[in-house]
C-alpha positions as CSV (number, residue, x, y, z in Angstrom):
1,M,1.7,-156.6,-26.4
2,K,1.1,-160.1,-24.9
3,R,0.2,-161.5,-28.4
4,S,3.5,-160.2,-29.8
5,L,5.7,-161.4,-27.0
6,P,6.1,-165.0,-28.2
7,I,7.6,-164.1,-31.5
8,F,10.4,-162.2,-29.8
9,V,11.1,-165.1,-27.5
10,V,11.3,-167.5,-30.4
11,L,13.5,-165.1,-32.4
12,A,15.9,-164.8,-29.4
13,A,16.0,-168.6,-29.0
14,L,16.8,-169.1,-32.7
15,L,19.6,-166.5,-32.6
16,V,21.1,-168.2,-29.7
17,A,20.9,-171.6,-31.5
18,I,22.6,-170.1,-34.5
19,A,25.3,-168.6,-32.3
20,V,25.9,-172.0,-30.8
21,A,26.2,-173.6,-34.2
22,N,28.3,-170.7,-35.5
23,P,30.2,-168.9,-32.7
24,Y,31.1,-166.0,-35.1
25,F,27.4,-165.3,-35.9
26,L,27.1,-162.5,-33.2
27,D,30.2,-160.7,-34.3
28,P,29.1,-157.4,-35.8
29,P,30.1,-158.1,-39.5
30,A,28.4,-161.5,-39.4
31,F,25.3,-160.3,-37.7
32,L,25.0,-157.3,-40.1
33,A,25.3,-159.7,-43.0
34,F,22.3,-161.7,-41.5
35,V,20.2,-158.5,-41.2
36,K,21.3,-157.6,-44.8
37,R,20.0,-160.9,-46.1
38,A,16.8,-160.6,-44.1
39,A,16.1,-156.9,-45.1
40,P,14.1,-157.5,-48.3
41,L,11.8,-160.0,-46.6
42,V,11.3,-157.8,-43.5
43,I,10.4,-154.9,-45.8
44,L,8.0,-157.1,-47.7
45,A,6.4,-158.3,-44.5
46,A,5.9,-154.7,-43.3
47,G,4.1,-153.9,-46.5
48,Q,2.1,-157.1,-46.3
49,Y,1.1,-156.2,-42.8
50,F,-0.7,-153.1,-43.9
51,V,-2.8,-155.2,-46.3
52,I,-3.6,-158.0,-43.9
53,V,-4.4,-155.9,-40.9
54,S,-7.0,-154.1,-43.0
55,G,-8.7,-157.4,-43.7
56,E,-7.2,-158.2,-47.2
57,F,-4.4,-160.2,-48.9
58,D,-1.7,-159.4,-51.4
59,L,-0.4,-162.4,-53.3
60,S,1.2,-160.4,-56.1
61,V,4.3,-159.0,-54.3
62,G,6.7,-161.9,-55.3
63,S,5.8,-161.5,-59.0
64,L,6.0,-157.8,-58.7
65,V,9.6,-158.1,-57.3
66,T,10.6,-160.3,-60.2
67,A,9.0,-158.0,-62.8
68,E,10.7,-154.9,-61.4
69,V,14.2,-156.5,-61.3
70,V,13.8,-157.7,-64.9
71,I,12.5,-154.3,-66.0
72,A,15.4,-152.5,-64.3
73,A,18.0,-154.7,-65.9
74,R,16.4,-154.2,-69.4
75,L,16.1,-150.4,-69.1
76,I,19.4,-149.7,-67.3
77,D,21.5,-152.2,-69.4
78,G,24.6,-151.3,-67.5
79,T,24.2,-147.5,-68.0
80,A,25.0,-145.6,-64.9
81,A,23.0,-142.5,-66.0
82,A,19.8,-144.5,-66.1
83,T,20.1,-145.8,-62.6
84,W,18.1,-143.2,-60.6
85,P,15.4,-142.5,-63.2
86,V,14.8,-146.3,-63.4
87,M,14.6,-146.5,-59.6
88,V,12.0,-143.7,-59.5
89,L,10.1,-145.7,-62.2
90,L,10.2,-148.9,-60.1
91,I,8.8,-147.0,-57.1
92,A,6.0,-145.6,-59.4
93,L,5.2,-149.1,-60.8
94,G,5.0,-150.5,-57.3
95,L,2.5,-147.8,-56.2
96,L,0.6,-148.3,-59.5
97,A,0.3,-152.1,-58.9
98,G,-0.9,-151.5,-55.4
99,L,-3.4,-148.9,-56.7
100,V,-4.8,-151.4,-59.2
101,N,-5.1,-154.2,-56.6
102,G,-6.8,-151.9,-54.2
103,S,-9.2,-150.3,-56.7
104,V,-10.3,-153.7,-58.1
105,T,-10.7,-155.1,-54.6
106,T,-12.6,-152.2,-53.1
107,L,-14.5,-150.6,-56.0
108,L,-15.3,-153.7,-58.1
109,R,-15.7,-155.8,-54.9
110,V,-13.5,-158.6,-56.2
111,P,-12.0,-160.6,-53.2
112,S,-8.4,-159.5,-52.7
113,F,-7.3,-163.2,-52.8
114,I,-8.6,-163.4,-56.4
115,T,-7.5,-159.9,-57.4
116,T,-3.9,-160.3,-56.3
117,L,-3.7,-163.9,-57.5
118,G,-4.7,-162.6,-61.0
119,M,-2.1,-159.8,-60.7
120,M,0.5,-162.4,-59.8
121,L,-0.3,-164.5,-62.9
122,I,-0.4,-161.4,-65.1
123,L,3.0,-160.3,-64.0
124,S,4.5,-163.8,-64.2
125,G,3.2,-164.2,-67.7
126,A,4.4,-160.8,-68.8
127,V,7.9,-161.4,-67.5
128,F,8.1,-164.8,-69.2
129,L,6.7,-163.3,-72.5
130,W,9.2,-160.5,-72.4
131,T,12.2,-162.5,-71.4
132,G,11.5,-166.0,-72.7
133,G,12.7,-167.2,-69.3
134,S,16.1,-165.6,-69.7
135,P,16.3,-161.9,-68.6
136,R,18.3,-159.5,-70.8
137,G,20.3,-156.4,-69.9
138,A,22.3,-155.7,-66.8
139,L,22.1,-153.7,-63.6
140,S,24.6,-150.9,-63.2
141,P,27.1,-150.9,-60.4
142,Q,25.3,-147.9,-58.9
143,F,22.1,-149.8,-58.8
144,R,23.6,-152.8,-57.2
145,E,25.4,-150.7,-54.6
146,L,22.2,-150.3,-52.5
147,G,21.8,-154.1,-52.3
148,R,25.4,-155.2,-51.7
149,G,27.3,-152.0,-50.7
150,S,27.6,-150.3,-47.4
151,L,28.1,-146.9,-45.7
152,G,31.2,-147.6,-43.6
153,P,30.6,-150.9,-41.8
154,V,26.8,-150.7,-42.1
155,P,25.2,-152.1,-45.3
156,W,22.9,-149.8,-47.2
157,S,20.1,-152.4,-47.0
158,V,20.3,-152.3,-43.2
159,L,20.0,-148.5,-43.2
160,I,17.0,-148.7,-45.7
161,L,15.4,-151.3,-43.4
162,V,15.8,-149.0,-40.4
163,V,14.1,-146.1,-42.3
164,T,11.3,-148.4,-43.5
165,A,10.7,-149.7,-40.0
166,A,10.6,-146.2,-38.5
167,A,8.1,-145.1,-41.2
168,A,5.9,-148.1,-40.7
169,I,5.8,-147.7,-36.9
170,W,5.1,-144.0,-37.3
171,A,2.2,-144.7,-39.7
172,M,0.6,-147.3,-37.4
173,R,0.8,-144.9,-34.5
174,A,-0.8,-142.1,-36.5
175,D,-4.5,-141.7,-37.3
176,F,-4.0,-143.7,-40.5
177,G,-2.9,-146.7,-38.6
178,R,-5.9,-146.6,-36.2
179,T,-8.3,-146.3,-39.1
180,L,-6.6,-149.1,-41.0
181,V,-7.0,-151.4,-38.0
182,A,-10.6,-150.3,-37.5
183,A,-11.4,-151.2,-41.2
184,G,-9.9,-154.6,-40.7
185,D,-11.7,-155.2,-37.4
186,N,-15.2,-154.2,-38.5
187,D,-15.5,-152.4,-41.8
188,R,-19.2,-151.6,-41.4
189,A,-18.7,-150.0,-38.0
190,A,-15.6,-148.2,-39.3
191,A,-17.6,-146.8,-42.3
192,L,-20.5,-145.7,-40.0
193,S,-17.9,-143.8,-37.8
194,G,-16.7,-141.9,-40.9
195,V,-13.8,-144.1,-42.1
196,R,-13.5,-144.2,-45.9
197,V,-12.8,-147.9,-45.9
198,P,-12.2,-148.4,-49.7
199,R,-9.7,-145.5,-49.6
200,I,-7.8,-146.7,-46.5
201,R,-7.5,-150.3,-47.9
202,T,-6.3,-149.1,-51.2
203,I,-3.6,-147.1,-49.5
204,G,-2.6,-150.3,-47.7
205,F,-2.3,-152.1,-51.0
206,M,-0.2,-149.2,-52.4
207,I,2.2,-149.4,-49.3
208,S,2.5,-153.2,-50.1
209,G,3.4,-152.4,-53.7
210,L,5.9,-149.8,-52.5
211,S,7.5,-152.3,-50.2
212,A,7.8,-154.7,-53.1
213,A,9.6,-152.0,-55.2
214,V,12.1,-151.3,-52.4
215,A,12.7,-155.1,-51.9
216,A,13.2,-155.5,-55.6
217,I,15.9,-152.8,-55.6
218,L,17.7,-154.5,-52.7
219,L,17.4,-158.0,-54.1
220,G,18.5,-156.9,-57.6
221,G,21.6,-155.5,-56.0
222,F,22.2,-158.4,-53.7
223,A,21.3,-161.4,-55.9
224,G,21.5,-160.0,-59.4
225,V,19.0,-160.5,-62.3
226,S,16.9,-163.6,-62.4
227,A,13.4,-164.5,-63.6
228,Q,12.9,-166.3,-60.3
229,V,14.3,-163.7,-57.9
230,G,10.9,-163.0,-56.3
231,Q,9.5,-166.5,-56.5
232,G,7.7,-167.5,-53.3
233,L,8.3,-164.2,-51.6
234,E,4.6,-163.5,-51.3
235,F,4.1,-166.7,-49.2
236,Q,7.2,-165.9,-47.1
237,A,5.8,-162.5,-46.4
238,I,2.4,-163.8,-45.4
239,T,4.1,-166.5,-43.2
240,A,6.2,-163.9,-41.5
241,V,3.1,-161.7,-40.7
242,V,1.1,-164.6,-39.3
243,L,4.1,-165.8,-37.4
244,G,4.2,-162.3,-35.8
245,G,0.7,-162.9,-34.4
246,V,-1.2,-160.8,-36.9
247,V,-4.7,-162.1,-37.4
248,L,-5.7,-163.2,-40.9
249,G,-8.9,-161.3,-41.5
250,G,-7.6,-158.1,-40.0
251,G,-8.0,-155.9,-37.0
252,R,-5.3,-157.4,-34.8
253,G,-1.5,-157.3,-34.8
254,S,1.6,-155.2,-34.6
255,V,3.8,-154.1,-37.5
256,V,6.9,-154.6,-35.2
257,A,5.8,-158.1,-34.5
258,A,5.3,-158.7,-38.3
259,M,8.8,-157.6,-39.0
260,A,10.1,-159.8,-36.1
261,G,8.3,-162.7,-37.8
262,A,10.3,-162.1,-40.9
263,F,13.5,-162.1,-39.0
264,T,12.4,-165.2,-37.2
265,L,11.7,-166.9,-40.5
266,E,15.1,-165.9,-41.9
267,A,16.8,-167.1,-38.7
268,L,15.0,-170.5,-38.9
269,F,16.1,-171.0,-42.5
270,T,19.6,-170.0,-41.5
271,L,19.6,-172.6,-38.7
272,L,18.3,-175.3,-41.0
273,N,21.0,-174.5,-43.5
274,L,23.7,-174.6,-40.8
275,Y,22.6,-178.1,-39.9
276,G,22.6,-179.2,-43.5
277,I,18.8,-179.7,-43.7
278,S,17.5,-179.4,-47.3
279,G,16.1,-176.0,-48.3
280,A,13.3,-178.0,-50.0
281,L,11.7,-178.2,-46.6
282,E,11.2,-174.4,-46.4
283,P,7.8,-174.4,-48.1
284,A,6.7,-177.2,-45.8
285,V,7.8,-175.2,-42.8
286,Q,5.9,-172.1,-44.1
287,G,2.8,-174.3,-44.6
288,F,2.9,-175.6,-41.0
289,I,3.4,-172.1,-39.7
290,I,0.4,-170.7,-41.6
291,I,-1.9,-173.5,-40.7
292,G,-0.9,-173.5,-37.0
293,A,-1.2,-169.7,-36.7
294,V,-4.7,-169.7,-38.3
295,A,-5.8,-172.6,-36.2
296,L,-4.5,-170.9,-33.0
297,G,-6.3,-167.7,-34.0
298,A,-9.6,-169.5,-34.5
299,V,-9.3,-171.2,-31.1
300,N,-8.6,-167.8,-29.4
301,F,-11.5,-166.2,-31.2
302,R,-13.9,-168.9,-30.0
303,R,-12.7,-168.5,-26.5
304,R,-13.2,-164.7,-26.5
305,R,-16.6,-165.0,-28.2
306,P,-19.5,-164.6,-25.7
307,A,-21.8,-167.5,-25.2
308,V,-25.3,-167.2,-26.7
309,A,-28.1,-168.1,-24.3
């Protein structure tokens, strides 16, 4: 809890700063619009958390988001009747991508950094080959409703985010969550205690793929069809997770704090935009956050490590 507290303090400070710059920000419609914009990244961060806390990485989620939006547009092509079957297909593709990432990493013992980097390149190349850089087709109004529509005053994306957050918290409080953390903390000890480490890590990758599919559905509805819709999202998700105090290497961190990290990152970018600071600085900000978080984690680890006589 102490490790997670700073991110909530920073998030509160950023929200106050945004409210000072824009007095209407805390009005319900404006605040819900902020949560709506942040929802895809928060969902991706939650999925990335399940991989990182198990001791692995997933660099493929951004390309997976792009591929799924492009596939949806091509298959639906404006036809309402195809909306729900294609959504089911997108969920299945997300799970399949996670299964492949997890299987290659755990069964073939390829480092997850290399596995998911390869998947990212494969998906990026496939999208470019299929579209020539210009996606074809169109998303139906029914598909776009989830990303830009609402149920009364509450956007669908906010409701989906709430359900996702509740499911993630429940999973981490169940036996699955405890074994996932144990695998990330010390996989050998976990295996000796009966944890099926390859299986549990593969499930973590599948959850990450599922989160990418959900984010793709929301982003397709919110931003439309683009060959760059998921560009850089993998790094934003990792930045959000480490910003939330989750240790790279696994075994430490809270999924709630990881999601708070995503909100914090979105709030920071919103504040920079309000003050007219170039969006080109966003990657630099993410780089500083990742380096700082890893450096701080290394310092804390050395302090906790017992001295050797």
